[in-house]
Backbone bond lengths (Angstrom), bond angles and torsions (degrees), N, CA, C in turn:
res aa  C-N    CA-C-N  psi(-1)  N-CA   C-N-CA  omega(-1)  CA-C   N-CA-C  phi
1 X - - - 1.492 - - 1.535 106.55 -
2 X 1.317 114.72 134.71 1.498 115.96 179.21 1.528 106.97 -90.19
3 X 1.404 111.31 162.31 1.478 117.19 -173.56 1.539 104.07 -79.84
4 X 1.446 111.83 157.29 1.528 117.03 -178.45 1.456 109.68 -68.00
5 X 1.327 117.26 160.51 1.458 123.08 173.85 1.480 114.04 -99.17
6 X 1.322 116.94 153.54 1.453 118.64 175.06 1.576 107.65 -151.98
7 X 1.333 118.32 165.44 1.451 119.60 179.94 1.480 106.32 -84.40
8 X 1.321 114.62 126.27 1.569 119.60 172.86 1.537 106.08 -108.88
9 X 1.357 112.17 137.73 1.455 121.35 174.35 1.558 104.64 -107.98
10 X 1.336 114.39 116.48 1.417 120.19 -176.49 1.612 110.04 -121.26
11 X 1.209 120.90 136.11 1.370 125.77 168.48 1.538 115.67 -87.59
12 X 1.362 118.12 103.32 1.383 117.38 -171.31 1.548 109.17 -123.07
13 X 1.271 114.19 121.16 1.494 118.97 -178.16 1.516 112.71 55.77
14 X 1.297 114.96 38.44 1.445 118.87 176.49 1.541 115.48 85.76
15 X 1.320 116.87 1.76 1.370 120.52 -178.11 1.517 112.13 -122.97
16 X 1.335 116.48 135.69 1.481 121.41 177.75 1.526 108.36 -80.68
17 X 1.331 111.07 126.76 1.496 117.55 179.99 1.376 109.49 -129.88
18 X 1.398 117.74 148.68 1.477 124.29 175.41 1.475 111.59 -115.32
19 X 1.280 115.83 147.48 1.495 119.63 177.98 1.475 107.06 -149.92
20 X 1.248 114.37 149.19 1.534 122.20 173.66 1.580 101.92 -97.98
21 X 1.362 112.85 113.75 1.424 117.49 -176.31 1.535 111.89 -136.54
22 X 1.303 110.71 151.53 1.511 112.13 170.30 1.484 116.47 -66.08
23 X 1.361 117.64 153.16 1.514 117.60 -178.17 1.529 108.52 -62.43
24 X 1.347 117.72 -28.06 1.379 116.44 -176.45 1.592 115.90 -93.41
25 X 1.314 112.78 9.41 1.579 120.38 177.77 1.588 108.21 -67.16
26 X 1.364 110.12 128.31 1.483 114.21 173.23 1.517 112.66 -75.69
27 X 1.317 115.45 158.60 1.488 118.55 176.46 1.511 109.36 -61.34
28 X 1.318 120.63 -35.72 1.437 124.86 177.10 1.548 109.63 -57.77
29 X 1.310 117.99 -50.27 1.447 121.19 177.75 1.529 112.70 -56.83
30 X 1.279 115.42 -48.82 1.433 116.97 -177.38 1.543 111.10 -63.93
31 X 1.326 115.41 -47.25 1.479 117.77 179.40 1.522 112.14 -54.38
32 X 1.336 114.48 -51.18 1.536 120.35 -175.87 1.527 112.83 -73.39
33 X 1.346 115.40 -53.66 1.413 117.78 -170.86 1.567 114.08 -84.16
34 X 1.255 118.69 -37.46 1.498 122.19 -176.22 1.546 112.58 -88.24
35 X 1.379 114.08 -36.99 1.541 117.21 -174.40 1.562 106.71 -108.30
36 X 1.240 121.15 0.51 1.580 118.16 177.04 1.499 114.47 63.17
37 X 1.372 115.26 23.93 1.527 119.69 176.86 1.506 109.99 -92.25
38 X 1.315 113.85 80.56 1.467 118.12 -171.20 1.479 114.71 -84.88
39 X 1.373 118.31 4.37 1.467 121.56 170.65 1.460 116.33 -65.10
40 X 1.296 115.36 -30.57 1.536 119.18 176.83 1.575 104.63 -79.20
41 X 1.229 115.76 117.41 1.458 123.98 -173.50 1.556 115.52 -88.07
42 X 1.283 113.32 142.88 1.495 118.27 171.92 1.490 107.81 -90.91
43 X 1.245 119.38 114.85 1.439 122.45 177.75 1.524 110.68 -108.73
44 X 1.332 118.74 -100.17 1.415 122.38 -176.84 1.520 119.77 -77.58
45 X 1.314 113.85 -27.54 1.498 126.07 -169.99 1.498 110.01 59.44
46 X 1.286 121.00 24.04 1.456 125.53 176.15 1.543 113.92 -126.21
47 X 1.290 114.90 -0.86 1.485 116.69 176.90 1.516 113.07 81.76
48 X 1.275 117.71 21.90 1.488 118.62 177.93 1.415 115.08 -111.43
49 X 1.288 125.34 -7.37 1.520 124.15 -173.90 1.534 113.08 -107.79
50 X 1.345 118.31 -29.97 1.403 117.51 177.60 1.472 112.07 91.41
51 X 1.363 121.31 -9.16 1.471 121.35 -175.95 1.466 114.15 -60.88
52 X 1.224 121.48 -25.12 1.540 124.51 -170.95 1.494 107.82 -103.67
53 X 1.395 117.01 16.56 1.550 115.98 178.59 1.582 110.50 -65.13
54 X 1.300 109.14 140.52 1.469 120.10 176.26 1.542 103.86 -136.49
55 X 1.304 119.45 -179.46 1.513 120.46 175.06 1.516 103.36 -115.47
56 X 1.274 115.05 138.69 1.498 125.14 170.84 1.514 106.48 -124.01
57 X 1.275 112.76 115.96 1.509 119.17 -174.79 1.468 112.17 51.52
58 X 1.360 117.00 39.39 1.492 126.52 175.89 1.514 113.06 84.11
59 X 1.275 120.69 -6.74 1.481 121.18 -179.60 1.526 109.01 -102.01
60 X 1.379 114.32 140.38 1.514 117.23 174.14 1.438 111.53 -66.11
61 X 1.341 112.16 141.88 1.448 117.64 -176.71 1.526 108.15 -148.15
62 X 1.300 118.88 140.17 1.391 122.57 176.04 1.490 116.57 -79.92
63 X 1.282 118.59 108.21 1.491 122.25 -168.66 1.493 109.79 -72.30
64 X 1.295 121.19 -17.61 1.497 120.79 177.75 1.559 110.43 -75.20
65 X 1.244 117.70 -26.17 1.480 122.79 178.81 1.516 114.67 -100.58
66 X 1.349 117.09 12.32 1.482 114.89 -176.21 1.530 105.37 -125.73
67 X 1.299 111.89 131.93 1.471 114.72 177.13 1.522 108.47 -76.92
68 X 1.348 116.48 142.33 1.420 119.55 -177.33 1.567 110.82 -60.40
69 X 1.220 116.04 -34.09 1.486 120.16 -176.82 1.548 110.79 -64.13
70 X 1.395 113.75 -30.10 1.531 116.79 178.13 1.451 114.35 -63.73
71 X 1.338 121.87 -20.79 1.430 123.95 -171.16 1.549 110.68 -107.85
72 X 1.294 119.66 10.02 1.378 119.47 176.38 1.537 112.59 -59.55
73 X 1.346 118.26 134.68 1.447 118.96 -177.20 1.520 114.24 85.19
74 X 1.247 118.15 0.00 1.453 121.72 179.34 1.413 114.48 -113.16
75 X 1.314 124.17 153.06 1.442 125.32 -173.40 1.538 107.97 -84.28
76 X 1.328 118.28 114.00 1.559 122.33 179.21 1.587 106.91 -100.53
77 X 1.280 111.69 130.36 1.546 117.79 179.37 1.441 106.36 -123.67
78 X 1.397 116.72 122.31 1.411 123.16 171.06 1.441 116.78 -104.46
79 X 1.242 117.45 175.58 1.529 118.33 -177.78 1.528 109.94 -59.22
80 X 1.328 121.24 -28.58 1.413 122.92 177.66 1.529 111.97 -64.65
81 X 1.344 115.22 -21.46 1.473 119.67 -172.39 1.571 110.31 -108.24
82 X 1.345 113.64 5.11 1.444 116.72 -174.60 1.511 114.58 -63.21
83 X 1.272 121.69 -39.90 1.406 123.29 178.35 1.544 112.47 -86.97
84 X 1.308 116.47 -35.51 1.548 119.12 -175.64 1.459 110.55 78.42
85 X 1.307 119.68 2.58 1.449 121.11 175.45 1.538 107.88 -142.42
86 X 1.365 116.02 -175.58 1.510 117.59 179.55 1.527 108.15 -83.28
87 X 1.288 121.57 -6.60 1.470 124.46 177.54 1.484 106.91 -91.43
88 X 1.336 112.27 155.90 1.580 117.65 173.00 1.460 107.79 -65.38
89 X 1.405 113.25 151.45 1.395 123.38 166.39 1.527 111.16 -68.28
90 X 1.254 122.85 157.03 1.492 125.27 175.97 1.573 110.90 -51.17
91 X 1.366 117.51 -38.56 1.441 118.68 -177.22 1.557 106.50 -72.12
92 X 1.196 120.34 -36.20 1.568 121.94 -179.21 1.591 106.85 -68.48
93 X 1.326 116.64 -39.41 1.496 115.67 174.60 1.462 114.10 -61.92
94 X 1.332 115.73 -44.96 1.495 120.58 175.33 1.529 111.45 -58.54
95 X 1.312 117.41 -41.13 1.446 122.57 -178.44 1.530 110.25 -64.85
96 X 1.297 115.56 -39.63 1.502 118.32 177.13 1.511 111.37 -72.25
97 X 1.334 118.82 -40.30 1.398 119.68 -178.03 1.524 114.23 -69.81
98 X 1.342 113.38 -30.03 1.530 117.24 -179.30 1.529 110.38 -83.01
99 X 1.374 120.91 -9.63 1.345 122.92 -174.38 1.526 114.08 68.52
100 X 1.378 116.54 35.60 1.403 122.70 -176.81 1.470 118.22 -72.78
101 X 1.377 114.74 -8.18 1.394 119.86 -175.83 1.507 111.55 -116.50
102 X 1.236 120.13 131.53 1.522 120.66 175.03 1.570 106.80 -108.16
103 X 1.292 117.37 -77.64 1.486 115.20 177.40 1.516 109.61 -81.87
104 X 1.313 116.16 -26.56 1.517 118.85 179.36 1.461 120.56 88.81
105 X 1.343 116.57 -9.71 1.441 122.36 -177.13 1.484 112.21 -55.11
106 X 1.327 115.83 -48.76 1.452 120.12 -177.93 1.558 117.74 -82.76
107 X 1.310 112.34 -7.76 1.450 114.61 -172.45 1.562 116.66 -62.52
108 X 1.367 119.85 -38.16 1.487 119.05 176.98 1.561 110.86 -56.32
109 X 1.317 115.87 -43.85 1.453 118.45 -179.98 1.555 112.89 -62.82
110 X 1.331 113.54 -47.25 1.487 122.25 177.79 1.545 106.78 -55.94
111 X 1.402 116.70 -50.26 1.422 117.57 -173.11 1.496 113.43 -67.65
112 X 1.225 116.01 -34.06 1.565 120.77 -178.73 1.614 106.85 -67.50
113 X 1.357 114.28 -42.24 1.433 120.04 -179.25 1.508 110.05 -67.04
114 X 1.315 117.45 -48.72 1.395 123.55 -178.54 1.511 112.68 -63.66
115 X 1.326 118.39 -36.63 1.459 122.41 179.82 1.514 107.66 -68.12
116 X 1.346 116.86 -36.96 1.548 114.89 175.58 1.472 112.61 -64.97
117 X 1.312 113.93 -40.96 1.476 120.00 179.04 1.539 106.54 -58.33
118 X 1.289 122.51 -54.74 1.432 125.05 -171.78 1.510 109.73 -68.08
119 X 1.344 120.84 -22.58 1.453 124.03 173.19 1.518 112.25 -71.87
120 X 1.320 113.77 -33.52 1.487 120.64 -177.85 1.560 110.66 -89.25
121 X 1.292 115.17 -32.13 1.463 118.79 -177.80 1.615 108.75 -141.86
122 X 1.270 113.31 95.40 1.459 121.49 -174.89 1.590 115.09 -55.06
123 X 1.336 113.30 -29.26 1.460 119.09 -177.27 1.483 111.72 -133.48
124 X 1.311 115.18 70.57 1.476 123.03 -179.13 1.498 110.41 -72.99
125 X 1.323 119.06 145.32 1.425 124.13 168.84 1.497 112.57 -72.68
126 X 1.348 115.28 160.67 1.417 119.34 174.67 1.614 114.20 -48.89
127 X 1.268 110.08 -44.87 1.529 116.24 176.55 1.505 112.89 -62.47
128 X 1.348 119.06 -41.06 1.501 123.05 177.13 1.471 108.76 -61.03
129 X 1.385 118.81 -46.85 1.421 120.73 176.49 1.538 112.91 -56.73
130 X 1.280 117.17 -51.22 1.428 124.86 178.90 1.505 112.51 -53.10
131 X 1.362 115.60 -43.46 1.507 122.49 -176.97 1.613 105.70 -69.85
132 X 1.431 115.91 -44.12 1.412 114.49 -175.67 1.538 111.97 -67.40
133 X 1.354 118.82 -30.17 1.411 122.21 -176.62 1.608 110.83 -93.44
134 X 1.256 116.80 6.15 1.426 118.04 -174.47 1.618 116.46 -61.77
135 X 1.294 114.32 -20.95 1.399 122.81 179.08 1.520 115.66 -88.92
136 X 1.309 113.73 0.15 1.452 118.39 -178.65 1.588 107.81 -112.48
137 X 1.248 115.03 130.68 1.504 123.26 -176.23 1.479 111.40 -111.93
138 X 1.353 113.66 142.52 1.428 118.70 177.44 1.607 104.46 -139.10
139 X 1.324 110.76 135.25 1.411 119.35 -177.53 1.549 112.39 -93.82
140 X 1.317 117.42 -12.15 1.446 117.79 -171.01 1.507 115.66 -105.21
141 X 1.401 114.33 -31.03 1.437 115.94 -178.57 1.529 114.97 -99.59
142 X 1.248 116.13 -179.14 1.451 119.82 169.86 1.513 115.23 -106.49
143 X 1.411 112.34 17.30 1.399 122.09 179.81 1.538 115.93 72.45
144 X 1.351 117.57 -16.45 1.392 119.18 -173.81 1.508 110.41 -62.70
145 X 1.296 116.89 -47.84 1.533 120.14 -179.01 1.435 111.09 -66.50
146 X 1.332 119.24 -33.93 1.474 122.30 176.92 1.523 110.53 -59.41
147 X 1.296 116.63 -52.05 1.454 122.99 -176.47 1.551 105.50 -67.24
148 X 1.291 120.83 -38.43 1.516 122.83 175.17 1.478 112.72 -61.26
149 X 1.291 118.74 -36.99 1.463 120.14 176.91 1.494 113.83 -65.30
150 X 1.397 115.04 -39.29 1.464 119.22 178.82 1.503 108.45 -65.71
151 X 1.334 112.65 -45.44 1.532 116.23 -177.89 1.548 112.73 -65.33
152 X 1.302 119.71 -34.08 1.422 124.55 173.84 1.489 116.07 -66.13
153 X 1.331 114.75 -35.94 1.420 118.86 178.15 1.566 110.95 -73.68
154 X 1.300 115.79 -35.98 1.502 117.43 173.71 1.497 112.97 -67.02
155 X 1.344 116.12 -32.33 1.478 118.32 177.00 1.538 112.15 -71.76
156 X 1.350 116.34 -40.43 1.433 120.82 -179.75 1.521 109.96 -67.78
157 X 1.369 114.88 -44.69 1.419 120.44 177.33 1.549 115.04 -56.17
158 X 1.306 114.73 -46.02 1.419 122.05 176.54 1.506 111.27 -60.41
159 X 1.379 116.99 -42.49 1.440 120.10 -175.86 1.462 112.67 -72.41
160 X 1.386 116.75 -38.78 1.416 122.53 -176.82 1.549 112.70 -95.04
161 X 1.297 116.74 -7.49 1.455 115.39 -179.12 1.582 115.12 76.43
162 X 1.400 112.39 17.38 1.486 116.63 -178.89 1.503 111.18 -74.45
163 X 1.222 117.46 132.90 1.445 125.32 165.73 1.468 108.93 -156.34
164 X 1.284 115.65 112.06 1.482 120.94 -174.62 1.485 109.37 -84.66
């Protein structure tokens, strides 16, 4: 027997959206299937890879393990809302410049997690970056360029006074 449906009102990337969803619908399913936000990736569906990471009220959260109903009334931010404009966010620029992405599948989860870290700690140490990103897995890179991209963004932000 499937769970009942109800209307959910979710604030996604600054926009209030409504969806008719099952009580058991994950945030990942609603973002991808109902709202067409395919930047949030479906990886393991077990909470071990970090590909589905989004921000909820500024904190990284695994959308495959979160029921959509649990985040009603909270601000949800996906990779599509990272910059807030048509241009890349500074972190995305650093990501590209450092060559931190190979296949790119894991990048949205890494970027959302790294962005949350930089918002909380504008000058993280290498160890703090590694700790923050420990829940994100990448099969293509050796993580060196990923960590470098986060460090580069922190340096540029400090130098230019950028804080979004």
